[in-house]
Every structure is written in C-alpha cells, then in structure tokens.
C-alpha positions in Angstrom: -56.3 -280.1 -131.5 -58.1 -277.6 -129.3 -55.8 -275.0 -127.8 -52.9 -275.9 -130.1 -51.8 -275.1 -133.6 -49.1 -276.1 -136.0 -47.4 -273.4 -138.1 -44.7 -273.2 -140.8 -44.7 -269.5 -140.6 -41.2 -268.4 -139.5 -42.6 -265.5 -137.6 -44.5 -267.9 -135.4 -41.4 -269.9 -134.5 -39.0 -268.9 -131.7 -35.7 -270.1 -133.2 -33.8 -269.6 -129.9 -36.3 -271.8 -128.0 -36.1 -274.5 -130.8 -32.3 -274.3 -131.0 -31.8 -274.5 -127.2 -34.1 -277.6 -127.0 -32.4 -279.4 -129.9 -28.9 -278.5 -128.9 -29.5 -280.1 -125.5 -31.1 -283.2 -126.8 -29.5 -286.7 -126.8 -29.5 -286.8 -130.6 -28.0 -283.4 -131.2 -26.1 -282.4 -128.1 -23.9 -279.3 -128.8 -25.1 -279.0 -132.4 -24.4 -275.7 -134.2 -27.1 -273.8 -135.9 -26.4 -275.2 -139.5 -25.8 -278.9 -139.8 -27.3 -280.5 -142.9 -27.3 -280.1 -146.7 -29.0 -282.0 -149.4 -27.5 -281.7 -152.8 -30.2 -282.1 -155.4 -30.6 -281.8 -159.2 -26.9 -281.4 -160.2 -26.4 -281.5 -163.9 -24.3 -280.3 -166.8 -26.1 -279.8 -170.2 -25.1 -282.6 -172.6 -23.4 -280.2 -175.1 -20.9 -279.1 -172.4 -20.1 -282.5 -170.8 -16.6 -283.9 -170.9 -14.9 -280.6 -170.0 -14.5 -281.2 -166.3 -17.5 -279.0 -165.4 -19.1 -281.6 -163.2 -15.9 -281.9 -161.1 -15.6 -278.1 -160.9 -19.2 -277.8 -159.9 -19.1 -280.5 -157.1 -15.7 -279.1 -155.8 -17.2 -275.6 -155.7 -20.2 -276.8 -153.8 -18.4 -278.9 -151.2 -15.8 -276.3 -150.6 -18.2 -273.4 -150.3 -17.6 -271.4 -147.1 -21.2 -271.6 -146.0 -21.2 -275.4 -146.1 -18.2 -276.0 -144.0 -18.7 -277.7 -140.6 -21.9 -279.5 -141.6 -22.6 -282.7 -139.8 -24.1 -284.3 -143.0 -24.3 -283.6 -146.7 -26.3 -286.1 -148.7 -27.4 -286.7 -152.2 -29.0 -289.4 -154.3 -27.5 -290.6 -157.6 -28.2 -293.5 -159.9 -25.0 -293.4 -161.9 -22.5 -290.8 -160.7 -21.1 -292.5 -157.6 -17.5 -292.2 -158.9 -17.8 -288.5 -159.4 -19.1 -287.8 -155.9 -16.7 -290.2 -154.2 -13.8 -288.0 -155.4 -15.2 -285.3 -153.1 -15.7 -287.4 -150.0 -19.2 -288.8 -150.5 -19.7 -292.5 -149.6 -22.5 -294.9 -148.9 -24.7 -294.1 -146.0 -23.4 -295.4 -142.6 -26.1 -296.7 -140.3 -28.8 -296.6 -143.0 -31.2 -298.1 -140.5 -31.5 -294.7 -138.8 -32.8 -293.0 -142.0 -36.4 -293.1 -143.1 -38.0 -291.8 -146.2 -41.3 -291.4 -148.1 -40.2 -292.4 -151.5 -42.5 -292.0 -154.5 -40.3 -292.5 -157.5 -43.1 -292.2 -160.1 -44.9 -289.2 -158.5 -44.1 -286.8 -161.4 -45.4 -289.1 -164.1 -48.4 -290.1 -162.0 -49.5 -286.5 -161.6 -49.8 -286.1 -165.4 -52.3 -288.9 -165.7 
C-alpha cells in the first residue's frame, strides 16, 4: 500500500514500541518479553531408545533456565502423549482460540 511497507528485518522494527503496545493490550496485559515456546522435532535415534534418553531430554528442555516463566509451551505429537504428560504437558485448554494453517502432506507434495 502506498506510503506503507511491511518488514521482517529486525533492524526495521522498534522492539520497545512493539513491546509497549502489546504489554498494554487486553490480550497480553503485563506480558514479559519472552512468553512462548514451541517444542518441535524431538527424537532419539532408534539404536539408543529404551535408555531413558527421551525423559532426560524433555526434562532438560522444560527445566532450562531460559524457558522458565513462559506463558505457554506447546508441541504436537501423534504417539508420545504419555511421555510429555510426565513433564506437565496436557491437552489444549480453550482450543477454540487457536488457529492454524495445517498442510500435513506439504513435504511429500513438494517432491512431486
């Protein structure tokens, strides 16, 4: 649009202005500067499974000092709910507030 531009360049963004606006908003009043984590692509190579490494890995992640005080940490799993539940993960509360663009076959479609 004429007279405007959108940028993803960090040098173009005034973090203090952004933070001040968001921290005063109805959806994030008083929010600290770090609030969200997405845990993706966690795995243990098959030859090393059954040794407790996945538990050690998840425990190390959720207890990491840089991740304390987050408002939300999420992940997606098809078959490891029991593992993650041991470390405080549970089903999404109020799933109606979350939205996604989900393309489960995107990687296989790109090869075609």
